[in-house]
N, C-alpha and C positions, 0 to 999 in steps of 0.2 A: 663209415670207414671204421667204426669201432668193431663191427663183425669182422672185417678184413683183418683188422689188428689181432683179433682172437685167433682167427684161423691162420695166423702167421704170414699173410699175403701183404702187410703193410710195413712198410720200412719207417725210419725215423722222420719226423716232420721235415717238410721243405724238400723233399725228393720229387722233383717234377715229373719224373718218368711213372713214379708209384701213382701219383695223383692223376695223370693222364691215363693210367690203365683203369683206375678206379672209375673215372668218367666214362670211359669207354664201355666197361661192364654195366654201368647204370643206364646207359642210354641203348644198349644192345637191342632191347626189345621195344624201343619207342618207335612210333608211327609219325613221320613228320611229312607234311604235304598239304594240298588243298583239302577242303572238306570232301570233295568227291574222291580223291585218292585214298584218304584214310577211310571213309565209309566203305569203299570198295575192299580194302584190306580187311576191315571188321567183318565184312560179308563172308570173306573167304574163311575167317575164323568160325563164324557162325555155321557155315556150310561143313566145316570140319567136326562140329559138334560141341564147340565152346559156347557155353551158355552165359558167361559173365565176362565182361570186359571192363576195366576201369578206365575212365576218362580223367586225366589229369592235366588241366589247362590253365594257364594264368588268365585272370579276369581283371586285368590292370586297365585296360582302355576299352572304348566303345568298339573299336575295331575287333579286339580278342573277343567280346561278348557276341558280335555278329558272326564271327567265325565259328563259335561254338553253337550258337542257334542254328546256323546253316547245317553243321554236321549232325546235330541231334535230330532235326527236321529229316534229313536224308535217312538217317538210321531207323527212325520210326516209319517212314514211308516204305522202306524196303523189308520191314520186319514182317515175317510170317510165323505165327506161333507154332511150335512143334505139336504134333499130335500126341495125345496122352498115351503113356506106355501101357500096354495091357500084360497083366503078369497072371500066371496060372496059380499062383499060390497066394494065401492070405498075408498080409503084411503084418509082421510082429514088431513090437517095441512101440515106442512113442513116436 
């Protein structure tokens, strides 16, 4: 919320509408669902060329851990590494 305050999007504390808008913006890109559903959505991102996806899941209970294991297993099973890019020029720099 500090960045929102700097950008002038945050009102005084205690304004429920502003807090609700902040939560909506924060969760706009979140994928929620079963491991199969989330794995399918991440597969679409991979097909579009996205190479890195951050998984942020709570690990509070054994059920949470089981869901995370299921998702990661599905992602690993469906992963096909991209072919190396071929360039016609020498790479410069480090």
